[in-house]
VOBAPA-490127 format. One line per 2 residues: number of its first residue (from 0); their letters; for each residue x, y, z of N, C-alpha, C. Coordinates in steps of 0.2 Angstrom, whole numbers, always signed. Example, Ala and Ser with C-alpha at 12.3 -4.5 7.8 and 13.67 -1.06 7.14 Angstrom:
BEGIN
0 = AS = +66,-28,+39,+62,-22,+39,+66,-16,+39 ~ +64,-11,+35,+68,-5,+36,+64,+0,+39 $
//
This chain:
BEGIN
0 = MH = +697,-727,+455,+700,-734,+456,+698,-736,+464 ~ +698,-742,+465,+697,-744,+472,+704,-748,+473 $
2 = VD = +707,-746,+479,+713,-750,+480,+712,-753,+487 ~ +713,-759,+488,+712,-763,+493,+718,-768,+495 $
4 = MD = +721,-767,+501,+726,-772,+503,+724,-779,+503 ~ +729,-784,+502,+727,-791,+503,+729,-794,+509 $
6 = AF = +723,-796,+513,+724,-799,+520,+729,-794,+524 ~ +727,-788,+525,+731,-782,+527,+735,-784,+534 $
8 = FV = +731,-786,+539,+735,-787,+545,+740,-794,+544 ~ +738,-799,+541,+743,-804,+540,+749,-802,+536 $
10 = SV = +748,-798,+531,+753,-795,+526,+758,-791,+530 ~ +755,-787,+535,+760,-783,+539,+764,-787,+543 $
12 = EL = +761,-792,+546,+765,-797,+551,+770,-801,+547 ~ +769,-803,+541,+773,-807,+537,+780,-803,+535 $
14 = RT = +779,-797,+535,+785,-793,+534,+791,-795,+538 ~ +790,-796,+545,+795,-798,+549,+795,-806,+551 $
16 = RP = +791,-809,+548,+791,-816,+548,+790,-820,+541 ~ +795,-818,+537,+794,-821,+530,+794,-828,+530 $
18 = EL = +796,-832,+535,+796,-840,+535,+789,-842,+535 ~ +784,-838,+536,+777,-840,+536,+774,-839,+530 $
20 = RG = +777,-836,+525,+774,-835,+518,+772,-842,+515 ~ +766,-842,+512,+764,-848,+509,+760,-853,+514 $
22 = KP = +760,-851,+521,+757,-855,+525,+751,-852,+528 ~ +746,-856,+531,+740,-853,+533,+742,-849,+540 $
24 = VI = +739,-843,+540,+741,-838,+545,+735,-835,+547 ~ +733,-834,+554,+727,-830,+556,+730,-826,+561 $
26 = VG = +728,-819,+561,+728,-814,+565,+722,-814,+570 ~ +723,-814,+576,+718,-814,+581,+721,-817,+588 $
28 = FP = +717,-815,+593,+719,-818,+600,+717,-825,+600 ~ +722,-830,+603,+720,-837,+602,+715,-839,+607 $
30 = AD = +712,-835,+611,+706,-838,+615,+700,-840,+611 ~ +697,-845,+613,+692,-848,+609,+686,-843,+607 $
32 = RS = +685,-838,+612,+679,-834,+611,+681,-828,+607 ~ +687,-827,+605,+690,-822,+601,+688,-823,+594 $
34 = VV = +688,-818,+589,+687,-819,+582,+693,-818,+578 ~ +692,-820,+571,+697,-819,+567,+697,-812,+564 $
36 = LS = +703,-809,+565,+704,-802,+562,+706,-802,+555 ~ +710,-807,+553,+713,-807,+546,+716,-814,+546 $
38 = AS = +715,-816,+539,+717,-824,+537,+721,-823,+531 ~ +726,-827,+530,+730,-827,+524,+726,-831,+519 $
40 = YE = +728,-831,+513,+723,-834,+508,+724,-842,+509 ~ +730,-844,+511,+731,-851,+513,+726,-853,+518 $
42 = AR = +724,-849,+523,+720,-851,+528,+713,-850,+525 ~ +711,-846,+521,+705,-845,+518,+703,-851,+514 $
44 = AF = +708,-854,+511,+707,-860,+507,+703,-866,+511 ~ +704,-865,+518,+701,-870,+523,+694,-868,+525 $
46 = GV = +692,-862,+523,+685,-859,+525,+686,-854,+530 ~ +692,-852,+532,+693,-847,+537,+691,-840,+535 $
48 = KS = +687,-836,+538,+685,-830,+536,+686,-825,+542 ~ +687,-818,+540,+687,-813,+545,+680,-813,+549 $
50 = AM = +681,-811,+556,+675,-811,+560,+672,-818,+562 ~ +675,-823,+560,+673,-830,+562,+676,-831,+569 $
52 = PM = +672,-834,+573,+675,-836,+580,+681,-840,+579 ~ +686,-839,+583,+693,-842,+583,+692,-849,+584 $
54 = AI = +687,-852,+588,+687,-859,+590,+685,-863,+583 ~ +680,-859,+580,+678,-863,+573,+685,-863,+568 $
56 = AA = +688,-857,+568,+693,-857,+563,+699,-862,+565 ~ +700,-863,+571,+705,-868,+573,+703,-875,+571 $
58 = RM = +696,-876,+571,+694,-883,+569,+695,-884,+562 ~ +693,-878,+558,+694,-879,+551,+701,-879,+548 $
60 = CP = +706,-876,+552,+713,-876,+550,+717,-876,+556 ~ +718,-882,+558,+721,-884,+564,+729,-882,+564 $
62 = KA = +731,-882,+558,+739,-881,+557,+740,-873,+556 ~ +735,-869,+557,+736,-862,+556,+741,-859,+561 $
64 = VI = +745,-855,+559,+749,-851,+564,+745,-845,+567 ~ +744,-844,+573,+740,-838,+575,+745,-833,+578 $
66 = IE = +744,-827,+576,+748,-821,+578,+743,-817,+581 ~ +745,-814,+587,+741,-809,+591,+742,-803,+588 $
68 = PR = +736,-799,+587,+736,-793,+583,+741,-787,+587 ~ +743,-783,+582,+747,-777,+585,+744,-771,+581 $
70 = HK = +738,-768,+584,+734,-763,+582,+738,-757,+580 ~ +742,-755,+585,+746,-749,+584,+750,-749,+578 $
72 = LY = +753,-754,+576,+757,-755,+570,+753,-755,+564 ~ +747,-758,+564,+743,-758,+558,+740,-751,+557 $
74 = YE = +739,-747,+562,+737,-739,+561,+743,-736,+558 ~ +749,-737,+560,+755,-734,+557,+756,-735,+550 $
76 = VS = +755,-741,+548,+755,-743,+541,+750,-740,+537 ~ +744,-740,+540,+738,-737,+536,+740,-730,+535 $
78 = GQ = +742,-726,+539,+744,-719,+539,+749,-718,+533 ~ +754,-723,+533,+759,-723,+527,+755,-724,+521 $
80 = LM = +751,-729,+521,+747,-731,+515,+743,-725,+512 ~ +740,-721,+517,+736,-715,+514,+740,-710,+512 $
82 = EI = +746,-709,+514,+751,-704,+511,+753,-706,+504 ~ +754,-712,+503,+756,-715,+496,+749,-713,+491 $
84 = FH = +743,-714,+494,+738,-713,+490,+738,-705,+488 ~ +739,-701,+493,+739,-694,+492,+744,-692,+488 $
86 = SF = +749,-696,+487,+755,-694,+482,+752,-694,+475 ~ +747,-698,+473,+744,-698,+467,+739,-693,+466 $
88 = TE = +735,-692,+471,+729,-688,+470,+726,-685,+477 ~ +724,-679,+477,+721,-677,+484,+714,-680,+485 $
90 = LV = +711,-683,+479,+704,-685,+480,+704,-693,+482 ~ +705,-693,+489,+706,-700,+492,+700,-701,+497 $
92 = EP = +697,-706,+497,+691,-707,+501,+692,-714,+505 ~ +695,-713,+511,+697,-720,+514,+690,-723,+516 $
94 = LS = +690,-730,+516,+684,-734,+518,+686,-738,+524 ~ +692,-739,+525,+694,-742,+531,+702,-742,+532 $
96 = VD = +705,-745,+536,+712,-744,+537,+716,-746,+531 ~ +713,-751,+527,+717,-754,+521,+714,-753,+515 $
98 = EA = +709,-748,+514,+707,-748,+507,+703,-741,+506 ~ +704,-739,+500,+701,-732,+498,+699,-731,+491 $
100 = FL = +695,-727,+489,+693,-725,+483,+698,-719,+481 ~ +700,-719,+475,+705,-714,+472,+702,-711,+466 $
102 = DV = +701,-705,+465,+699,-702,+459,+705,-699,+455 ~ +708,-703,+450,+714,-701,+447,+713,-698,+440 $
104 = GG = +707,-695,+439,+705,-692,+433,+710,-686,+431 ~ +711,-682,+437,+716,-677,+436,+723,-678,+436 $
106 = AI = +725,-684,+437,+732,-686,+436,+734,-690,+430 ~ +729,-690,+425,+731,-694,+419,+736,-690,+415 $
108 = RR = +735,-684,+414,+740,-680,+410,+747,-681,+413 ~ +747,-681,+420,+754,-681,+423,+757,-688,+424 $
110 = LG = +753,-693,+424,+756,-699,+426,+754,-705,+421 ~ +750,-703,+416,+748,-708,+411,+741,-711,+412 $
112 = PP = +739,-716,+407,+733,-719,+408,+731,-722,+414 ~ +725,-724,+415,+723,-727,+422,+726,-733,+423 $
114 = RA = +727,-737,+419,+731,-744,+420,+738,-743,+423 ~ +741,-738,+419,+748,-737,+421,+748,-734,+428 $
116 = IG = +743,-729,+430,+743,-726,+437,+742,-732,+442 ~ +737,-737,+440,+736,-742,+445,+742,-746,+446 $
118 = EQ = +746,-748,+441,+751,-752,+442,+756,-749,+446 ~ +757,-742,+445,+762,-738,+449,+760,-738,+456 $
120 = VR = +753,-737,+458,+751,-738,+465,+753,-744,+468 ~ +752,-749,+464,+754,-756,+467,+761,-757,+468 $
122 = RQ = +766,-754,+463,+773,-755,+464,+775,-751,+470 ~ +772,-745,+471,+774,-740,+477,+773,-744,+483 $
124 = VA = +766,-746,+484,+765,-749,+490,+769,-755,+491 ~ +770,-759,+487,+775,-765,+488,+782,-763,+490 $
126 = AE = +785,-758,+486,+791,-756,+487,+792,-753,+494 ~ +787,-748,+496,+788,-744,+502,+785,-748,+509 $
128 = LG = +780,-752,+508,+777,-755,+514,+778,-762,+514 ~ +780,-766,+508,+782,-773,+508,+775,-777,+509 $
130 = IT = +770,-774,+506,+763,-778,+506,+760,-777,+499 ~ +755,-781,+497,+752,-781,+491,+746,-778,+491 $
132 = AS = +744,-775,+485,+737,-772,+484,+734,-774,+478 ~ +728,-774,+479,+723,-776,+472,+719,-770,+470 $
134 = VG = +719,-769,+464,+717,-762,+461,+711,-763,+457 ~ +706,-760,+457,+700,-761,+452,+699,-753,+450 $
136 = IA = +699,-754,+443,+698,-747,+440,+692,-747,+435 ~ +687,-742,+436,+682,-741,+432,+679,-734,+432 $
138 = AS = +673,-733,+429,+670,-726,+428,+666,-724,+434 ~ +665,-729,+439,+661,-728,+445,+664,-732,+451 $
140 = KF = +662,-729,+456,+664,-732,+463,+662,-740,+463 ~ +656,-741,+462,+652,-748,+462,+656,-753,+458 $
142 = VA = +658,-751,+452,+661,-755,+448,+668,-756,+449 ~ +672,-751,+451,+678,-751,+454,+679,-756,+459 $
144 = KI = +674,-756,+464,+675,-760,+470,+674,-767,+468 ~ +670,-768,+464,+669,-776,+461,+675,-778,+458 $
146 = AS = +678,-774,+454,+684,-776,+450,+690,-777,+454 ~ +691,-773,+460,+696,-775,+464,+695,-781,+468 $
148 = TR = +689,-783,+470,+687,-789,+473,+688,-795,+469 ~ +687,-794,+462,+687,-800,+457,+695,-801,+455 $
150 = CK = +699,-796,+456,+706,-798,+454,+711,-800,+460 ~ +708,-801,+466,+712,-802,+472,+715,-809,+471 $
152 = PD = +721,-811,+475,+725,-806,+478,+730,-803,+473 ~ +733,-798,+474,+739,-795,+471,+737,-794,+463 $
154 = GL = +731,-791,+461,+730,-790,+454,+728,-783,+453 ~ +726,-783,+446,+723,-776,+444,+718,-778,+438 $
156 = LL = +712,-775,+439,+707,-776,+434,+704,-769,+432 ~ +704,-768,+425,+701,-762,+422,+695,-764,+419 $
158 = IG = +690,-760,+420,+683,-762,+417,+681,-755,+413 ~ +682,-755,+407,+681,-749,+403,+674,-747,+403 $
160 = PD = +672,-741,+401,+664,-739,+401,+661,-743,+396 ~ +663,-745,+390,+660,-749,+386,+659,-756,+388 $
162 = ET = +663,-758,+393,+663,-765,+395,+659,-766,+402 ~ +656,-760,+405,+654,-760,+411,+647,-765,+412 $
164 = VP = +642,-763,+407,+636,-767,+408,+637,-774,+406 ~ +640,-776,+400,+641,-783,+399,+645,-786,+405 $
166 = YL = +649,-783,+408,+653,-787,+413,+648,-788,+419 ~ +644,-782,+421,+640,-783,+427,+635,-788,+426 $
168 = HS = +632,-789,+419,+627,-794,+418,+629,-801,+418 ~ +636,-802,+418,+638,-809,+419,+639,-811,+426 $
170 = LP = +637,-807,+431,+639,-808,+438,+632,-811,+441 ~ +633,-814,+447,+627,-816,+451,+624,-810,+454 $
172 = VG = +618,-810,+456,+614,-805,+459,+617,-803,+466 ~ +621,-807,+469,+624,-805,+475,+630,-800,+475 $
174 = AL = +632,-799,+468,+637,-794,+468,+635,-787,+468 ~ +628,-786,+468,+626,-779,+469,+625,-777,+476 $
176 = WG = +627,-771,+477,+627,-768,+484,+620,-768,+486 ~ +619,-770,+493,+612,-770,+495,+608,-777,+495 $
178 = IG = +612,-782,+491,+609,-788,+491,+612,-793,+495 ~ +610,-795,+501,+613,-799,+505,+610,-807,+504 $
180 = AK = +612,-811,+508,+609,-818,+507,+602,-819,+507 ~ +598,-816,+512,+591,-816,+512,+588,-813,+506 $
182 = TA = +590,-807,+504,+587,-804,+499,+588,-808,+493 ~ +594,-811,+492,+595,-815,+486,+591,-821,+485 $
184 = DV = +589,-823,+491,+584,-829,+492,+577,-827,+489 ~ +575,-821,+491,+569,-818,+489,+569,-817,+481 $
186 = LA = +574,-815,+479,+574,-813,+472,+575,-820,+468 ~ +578,-825,+471,+579,-831,+468,+572,-834,+466 $
188 = RM = +567,-833,+472,+561,-836,+471,+557,-833,+466 ~ +559,-827,+463,+556,-824,+458,+559,-825,+451 $
190 = GI = +564,-830,+451,+568,-831,+445,+573,-826,+444 ~ +575,-822,+449,+581,-817,+447,+587,-819,+451 $
192 = NT = +592,-822,+447,+598,-825,+449,+604,-821,+447 ~ +604,-817,+442,+610,-813,+440,+608,-806,+440 $
194 = VA = +614,-802,+439,+613,-795,+438,+609,-793,+431 ~ +610,-797,+426,+606,-797,+420,+599,-797,+422 $
196 = DV = +597,-802,+426,+590,-803,+428,+587,-797,+431 ~ +591,-794,+436,+588,-788,+439,+587,-782,+434 $
198 = AA = +592,-782,+429,+591,-776,+424,+585,-777,+420 ~ +583,-783,+419,+578,-785,+414,+571,-785,+418 $
200 = TP = +571,-784,+425,+565,-784,+429,+562,-777,+429 ~ +556,-776,+428,+552,-770,+429,+554,-766,+435 $
202 = LS = +555,-760,+436,+557,-757,+442,+551,-757,+447 ~ +545,-757,+444,+539,-758,+449,+539,-764,+452 $
204 = SL = +542,-769,+449,+542,-776,+452,+547,-776,+458 ~ +553,-773,+456,+558,-773,+461,+556,-769,+467 $
206 = KK = +553,-764,+466,+550,-759,+472,+545,-763,+476 ~ +541,-767,+473,+536,-771,+477,+540,-776,+481 $
208 = VL = +545,-778,+479,+548,-783,+483,+554,-780,+488 ~ +557,-776,+486,+563,-773,+489,+562,-766,+493 $
210 = GA = +556,-763,+491,+554,-756,+493,+559,-751,+490 ~ +561,-746,+494,+565,-741,+491,+572,-743,+488 $
212 = TG = +574,-749,+491,+580,-752,+489,+580,-754,+481 ~ +574,-755,+479,+573,-758,+472,+576,-754,+467 $
214 = EH = +574,-747,+468,+577,-742,+463,+584,-742,+463 ~ +587,-742,+469,+595,-742,+469,+598,-748,+466 $
216 = VH = +595,-754,+467,+597,-760,+464,+597,-759,+457 ~ +591,-757,+454,+590,-757,+447,+595,-753,+444 $
218 = RL = +597,-747,+447,+602,-742,+444,+609,-745,+444 ~ +610,-749,+449,+617,-752,+449,+617,-758,+444 $
220 = SW = +612,-761,+443,+612,-767,+438,+614,-764,+431 ~ +613,-757,+430,+615,-754,+423,+621,-750,+424 $
222 = GI = +625,-751,+430,+631,-748,+431,+630,-740,+432 ~ +624,-738,+434,+623,-731,+436,+625,-730,+443 $
224 = DP = +630,-726,+445,+632,-725,+451,+636,-718,+451 ~ +633,-712,+451,+635,-706,+450,+639,-702,+456 $
226 = RP = +640,-706,+461,+643,-704,+468,+650,-702,+466 ~ +652,-696,+468,+660,-694,+467,+664,-697,+473 $
228 = VT = +670,-697,+472,+675,-698,+477,+675,-692,+482 ~ +673,-694,+488,+673,-688,+493,+678,-689,+498 $
230 = PV = +684,-684,+498,+689,-685,+503,+686,-685,+510 ~ +688,-690,+514,+686,-690,+521,+693,-691,+525 $
232 = RL = +694,-686,+530,+700,-686,+534,+698,-688,+541 ~ +692,-687,+543,+690,-688,+550,+686,-695,+551 $
234 = EK = +688,-698,+556,+684,-704,+558,+677,-702,+559 ~ +673,-707,+557,+665,-706,+558,+663,-708,+565 $
236 = SI = +667,-713,+568,+666,-715,+575,+672,-718,+577 ~ +672,-718,+584,+678,-721,+587,+675,-725,+593 $
238 = GA = +677,-731,+594,+675,-736,+600,+679,-741,+601 ~ +676,-746,+606,+680,-752,+608,+675,-757,+610 $
240 = EE = +677,-763,+609,+672,-768,+612,+676,-774,+614 ~ +673,-778,+618,+677,-783,+622,+672,-789,+623 $
242 = TF = +675,-795,+621,+671,-801,+623,+673,-804,+629 ~ +668,-806,+634,+670,-808,+640,+672,-816,+640 $
244 = AV = +677,-818,+644,+679,-824,+644,+673,-830,+645 ~ +669,-828,+649,+663,-832,+651,+657,-827,+651 $
246 = DT = +652,-829,+647,+645,-825,+648,+643,-823,+654 ~ +641,-817,+655,+640,-814,+662,+633,-811,+662 $
248 = AD = +630,-811,+668,+624,-807,+669,+626,-802,+676 ~ +632,-802,+678,+634,-798,+683,+634,-791,+682 $
250 = EA = +630,-787,+685,+630,-780,+683,+637,-776,+685 ~ +640,-778,+690,+647,-776,+692,+652,-777,+687 $
252 = II = +652,-783,+684,+657,-785,+679,+656,-781,+673 ~ +650,-781,+671,+648,-777,+665,+650,-769,+665 $
254 = SR = +648,-767,+671,+649,-759,+672,+657,-758,+672 ~ +661,-762,+675,+668,-762,+675,+671,-762,+668 $
256 = EL = +668,-767,+664,+671,-768,+657,+669,-761,+654 ~ +663,-759,+654,+661,-753,+651,+665,-747,+653 $
258 = LR = +667,-747,+659,+672,-741,+661,+679,-742,+658 ~ +681,-748,+657,+687,-749,+654,+687,-747,+646 $
260 = LA = +682,-749,+643,+680,-747,+636,+680,-739,+635 ~ +676,-736,+640,+675,-729,+640,+682,-725,+640 $
262 = HR = +687,-728,+644,+693,-725,+644,+697,-726,+638 ~ +697,-732,+635,+700,-733,+628,+697,-728,+623 $
264 = TA = +690,-728,+623,+687,-724,+618,+689,-716,+619 ~ +688,-714,+625,+690,-707,+627,+697,-705,+625 $
266 = GR = +701,-710,+627,+708,-708,+625,+710,-708,+618 ~ +706,-712,+614,+707,-711,+607,+704,-705,+604 $
268 = LR = +698,-702,+607,+695,-696,+605,+700,-690,+607 ~ +703,-690,+613,+708,-685,+614,+714,-685,+610 $
270 = SS = +717,-691,+608,+723,-691,+604,+721,-689,+597 ~ +715,-690,+595,+713,-688,+588,+710,-681,+588 $
272 = GM = +710,-677,+594,+708,-670,+594,+701,-670,+592 ~ +696,-675,+595,+689,-675,+593,+685,-676,+599 $
274 = VA = +679,-674,+599,+673,-674,+604,+668,-677,+600 ~ +663,-681,+605,+658,-684,+602,+651,-682,+604 $
276 = RT = +646,-681,+600,+639,-679,+602,+635,-685,+604 ~ +637,-691,+601,+633,-697,+603,+637,-702,+606 $
278 = VA = +634,-705,+611,+637,-711,+613,+632,-717,+612 ~ +635,-723,+610,+632,-729,+608,+634,-735,+612 $
280 = LK = +630,-739,+615,+631,-745,+618,+629,-751,+613 ~ +633,-756,+614,+632,-762,+610,+632,-768,+615 $
282 = LR = +627,-773,+614,+627,-778,+618,+626,-785,+614 ~ +630,-789,+615,+629,-796,+611,+627,-801,+616 $
284 = FA = +622,-805,+616,+620,-810,+620,+623,-817,+619 ~ +621,-821,+623,+625,-828,+622,+623,-831,+616 $
286 = DF = +617,-830,+614,+615,-833,+607,+617,-829,+601 ~ +622,-825,+602,+624,-820,+596,+620,-815,+594 $
288 = ST = +614,-814,+596,+609,-809,+595,+612,-802,+598 ~ +612,-797,+594,+615,-791,+596,+610,-785,+596 $
290 = IT = +611,-780,+601,+607,-774,+601,+611,-768,+602 ~ +609,-762,+600,+613,-756,+601,+608,-751,+603 $
292 = RS = +610,-747,+608,+606,-741,+610,+611,-735,+610 ~ +609,-729,+608,+613,-723,+608,+609,-717,+611 $
294 = RT = +612,-712,+613,+610,-706,+615,+614,-700,+614 ~ +611,-695,+611,+615,-689,+610,+615,-684,+616 $
296 = VH = +621,-682,+617,+622,-678,+624,+622,-671,+622 ~ +620,-667,+627,+619,-660,+626,+625,-657,+625 $
298 = TP = +631,-658,+628,+638,-655,+626,+642,-661,+624 ~ +646,-660,+618,+651,-665,+616,+656,-667,+621 $
300 = VD = +657,-674,+621,+661,-676,+627,+668,-680,+624 ~ +673,-680,+628,+679,-683,+627,+681,-686,+634 $
302 = SA = +677,-687,+638,+679,-689,+645,+676,-696,+646 ~ +681,-700,+649,+679,-707,+650,+674,-708,+655 $
304 = QL = +674,-704,+660,+668,-704,+666,+661,-702,+663 ~ +662,-697,+658,+655,-695,+656,+653,-700,+650 $
306 = IH = +657,-703,+647,+655,-708,+642,+652,-714,+646 ~ +656,-716,+651,+653,-722,+655,+647,-720,+658 $
308 = AV = +645,-714,+661,+639,-712,+663,+633,-713,+659 ~ +635,-711,+652,+630,-712,+647,+628,-719,+646 $
310 = AL = +634,-723,+645,+634,-730,+644,+630,-734,+649 ~ +630,-732,+656,+626,-735,+661,+619,-734,+660 $
312 = QL = +617,-727,+658,+610,-725,+657,+607,-729,+651 ~ +611,-731,+646,+609,-734,+640,+608,-742,+642 $
314 = LD = +612,-744,+646,+612,-751,+648,+606,-752,+653 ~ +604,-747,+657,+598,-747,+661,+591,-747,+657 $
316 = SV = +592,-743,+651,+586,-742,+647,+584,-749,+643 ~ +589,-754,+643,+588,-760,+640,+583,-764,+644 $
318 = GE = +583,-763,+650,+578,-766,+655,+581,-773,+656 ~ +576,-778,+658,+578,-785,+660,+581,-788,+653 $
320 = RP = +587,-791,+654,+590,-794,+648,+587,-801,+648 ~ +587,-803,+642,+584,-810,+640,+589,-816,+642 $
322 = MT = +595,-814,+642,+600,-819,+644,+607,-816,+645 ~ +612,-820,+647,+618,-817,+649,+622,-814,+643 $
324 = VR = +626,-809,+644,+630,-806,+640,+637,-808,+637 ~ +637,-809,+631,+644,-811,+628,+649,-806,+627 $
326 = LV = +646,-800,+624,+651,-795,+622,+648,-788,+624 ~ +652,-783,+625,+650,-776,+626,+654,-771,+622 $
328 = GI = +651,-766,+620,+655,-761,+616,+652,-754,+617 ~ +657,-749,+616,+655,-742,+617,+658,-739,+610 $
330 = RA = +654,-735,+607,+656,-731,+602,+654,-723,+603 ~ +659,-719,+601,+658,-712,+601,+656,-710,+594 $
332 = EQ = +651,-707,+593,+649,-705,+586,+647,-697,+585 ~ +645,-695,+579,+644,-689,+578,+650,-684,+580 $
334 = LE = +656,-686,+577,+662,-683,+579,+663,-676,+577 ~ +666,-672,+581,+668,-665,+579,+675,-663,+582 $
336 = ET = +679,-659,+578,+685,-657,+580,+685,-653,+586 ~ +689,-655,+591,+689,-651,+597,+690,-644,+597 $
338 = AQ = +694,-642,+592,+696,-635,+591,+691,-631,+588 ~ +686,-634,+585,+681,-631,+582,+674,-631,+585 $
340 = TS = +674,-635,+591,+668,-635,+595,+668,-631,+601 ~ +663,-628,+602,+662,-623,+609,+660,-628,+614 $
342 = LQ = +665,-629,+619,+663,-634,+624,+659,-630,+630 ~ +653,-631,+632,+649,-627,+637,+651,-630,+643 $
344 = LS = +653,-625,+647,+656,-628,+654,+650,-630,+658 ~ +650,-635,+662,+645,-638,+666,+645,-634,+672 $
346 = LD = +638,-634,+675,+638,-631,+682,+641,-635,+687 ~ +641,-642,+685,+644,-647,+690,+652,-647,+688 $
348 = RR = +656,-644,+693,+663,-644,+692,+666,-650,+691 ~ +663,-656,+693,+666,-662,+693,+667,-665,+686 $
350 = DD = +663,-662,+681,+664,-664,+674,+671,-661,+672 ~ +672,-655,+673,+679,-652,+671,+684,-655,+675 $
352 = NW = +683,-657,+681,+689,-660,+685,+690,-667,+682 ~ +685,-671,+679,+687,-677,+676,+691,-676,+670 $
354 = RA = +688,-671,+666,+692,-670,+660,+699,-668,+661 ~ +701,-664,+666,+708,-662,+668,+712,-668,+670 $
356 = AE = +708,-672,+674,+712,-678,+677,+714,-683,+671 ~ +709,-683,+666,+711,-688,+661,+716,-685,+656 $
358 = QA = +716,-679,+655,+721,-676,+651,+728,-677,+655 ~ +728,-677,+661,+734,-678,+665,+737,-685,+664 $
360 = LD = +731,-689,+664,+732,-697,+663,+735,-698,+656 ~ +734,-694,+651,+736,-695,+644,+743,-694,+644 $
362 = QV = +745,-688,+648,+752,-686,+648,+757,-692,+652 ~ +754,-694,+657,+758,-700,+661,+759,-706,+656 $
364 = SR = +753,-708,+653,+753,-713,+648,+758,-713,+643 ~ +758,-707,+640,+763,-706,+634,+770,-706,+636 $
366 = KF = +771,-705,+643,+778,-705,+645,+780,-712,+648 ~ +775,-715,+651,+777,-722,+655,+773,-728,+652 $
368 = GN = +769,-727,+647,+765,-732,+644,+758,-732,+647 ~ +753,-735,+643,+746,-734,+644,+743,-738,+650 $
370 = KS = +747,-742,+653,+745,-746,+659,+748,-743,+665 ~ +751,-738,+665,+755,-735,+671,+750,-733,+676 $
372 = VL = +745,-729,+674,+739,-726,+678,+733,-729,+676 ~ +729,-732,+681,+722,-734,+679,+717,-732,+685 $
374 = PA = +711,-732,+683,+706,-731,+689,+706,-736,+694 ~ +705,-735,+700,+706,-740,+706,+701,-745,+704 $
376 = SL = +695,-744,+701,+691,-750,+700,+693,-755,+695 ~ +698,-753,+691,+700,-757,+686,+707,-761,+688 $
378 = LD = +710,-759,+693,+716,-762,+695,+715,-770,+697 ~ +719,-774,+695,+718,-781,+696,+712,-784,+694 $
380 = SG = +709,-782,+688,+703,-784,+686,+703,-786,+678 ~ +710,-787,+676,+710,-789,+669,+708,-796,+667 $
382 = KG = +709,-798,+661,+706,-804,+658,+709,-809,+663 ~ +705,-814,+664,+707,-820,+668,+708,-820,+675 $
384 = Q = +707,-814,+678,+707,-812,+685,+701,-812,+688 $
//
């Protein structure tokens, strides 16, 4: 089954603001250059979507109540959510903070048929967390995900093995994983508009148009998705990004923001007991075009200074930028558990000194708050200053 929370951030906020239920609500920072993180279904009725610029969302739904996000709270609730899932089965594959695949085949004898298990999951989430979940149940991940999407919000849809192909063939081609808007347009010019059309198209023709993706799409059109639910407990990457109040080409401003993001990323790495073998840089320009650069380091890192140094190297590798920068981001990838990683000591003792200093900073922050100690270059350089 695929279990997905309904407007997760909004739902968590409404637990303490019940007077807003039934009203358009948006979670996100009110600044025009911020983006929508979550929107209630009442706001979605006006066309508001996640990742939409806040300025556009405000024009679409001027009466929406905007709530600033509380990420720490959302991660706490997410942890409680995953604990509920694990009370049903150990085969839980999280996809994000608010959704996961569950293989409940081994729980049927203990808990009853799949529909009963799905309803029990929904009841327990509502009772313990005060939020609603939509559950899709099927014989494969792909179809379960479709089912949960189609029964939102606060619903359950079971698609049995015998119903799988007829159900899929009733859907538009965009329901298939790997078919975005551009690919759908290409297929439409071939007269392929539904999943049934894909299934009826010779594989050779699909490969000619879609390349290697053609075979994957063809298999999905017949409900063939043998991937098992794979328990994942470790984050695949950790990072942070920030949109500037005003687009900038100033190297000092960009470098300073990268240092701030490096500290946020490194702090999360250390609190998770992880180190990273790859550092990635993200740049979004004034026209919203986005590029990424990454570099694998010789020794896994969890130090902000080392991450920042790699980020600056990646920034330099971009060369002359075509326009001003709107957003910068840093991601730590290829994560490993610190306890299972052999950290090779650098010949440059400064690397170890930085690591020790940042670990001390972690201890201070845990006691006095995460803004009690900052690098000197970040003092008095917050947003709007």
